[in-house]
N, C-alpha and C positions, 0 to 999 in steps of 0.2 A: 591466375592466383588471386587477383583482386576480386573476381566474382565470388570465389569461395569465401574469402574474408568478409565480403559484404553480406553474403548469405548467412554466414555464422553470426555476424553482428546483428542482423535483422531478426534472425531466429531467437537469439538471446534476448534482444529487446522485446520481442513478442511474448516470450515466457515471463520475463520480469514484469512486464506491464500487465499481463493476465493475472499474475499473483497479486500485484498491487490492486487491481480492480476487485479481486475477491476479498482482499483485506479491507478495502474501503466499504464494500457491501456488508461485510461482517460487522464492522464498526458501526455502520448505520443501523443495522438490525439491533445491535446492543443499545444504541442510543434511543431507539424507540421504546425500549423497556425501562430506560433510566428516567427517573422523574426529578425535576429540578428541586422541588421542595416537598417534603413529606411531614405530616404531623402525625406522630405515632404515640400511642399510649404504651405503657409497659407490656401489655399483652401481645403486641405485634413485633416482638424482637426478631422473629424469623424473617419478616418482611424487610426489616432494617438490614439484616445480615445479607439478604439477597441483593438489596440495593447497593450495599458496599461492595459485594463481589462483582456486580456489573460495572460499577464505577472503576474498580481496580482493573478489570479487563480492558476497559476503554482507555485508561491511562497507560497500560502496558503496551498497547498497540501504537502509541504515538511515535516512538523512536523507530520501530521497524517500518512503519509506513513512510516516515521521512527518509529513511535509508533507501527504500524501494523507489521513492520519487527521484532521489539523487542518482541512483544507479540507472534507472530508466532514462533519465535525461542525458546522462553521460554516454550510455550506449547509443541513444538516438543521435546525439551530436557527433559521436565517433563514426557511426555509419554514414551520416550525411557528409562528413569530411572525406571518408574513403570514396564515396560516390562522386563527390566533386573532384577529388584528386584524379580518380580514374577517368572521369569525363574530360578533364582538361589535358591530361597527358596522353590519352590514347584516342 
């Protein structure tokens, strides 16, 4: 029973962590297109709109990334606890 639980926890942790890594890579790719400061004249409104869209996407990824970090850590600590409990009791 403990082996099945540990396997399920580690598989869940692997999936959550993989999704987290993909999200971090995506945010990093967006950040390379984001510029800190832009001096635009009125003719470059399309460029300003693109920059605002990129910035909005980066900001929207903040909470989901934090949630995935917390979930990944919780799953890892739970799996470690089950592994220790199983090792000490059996």
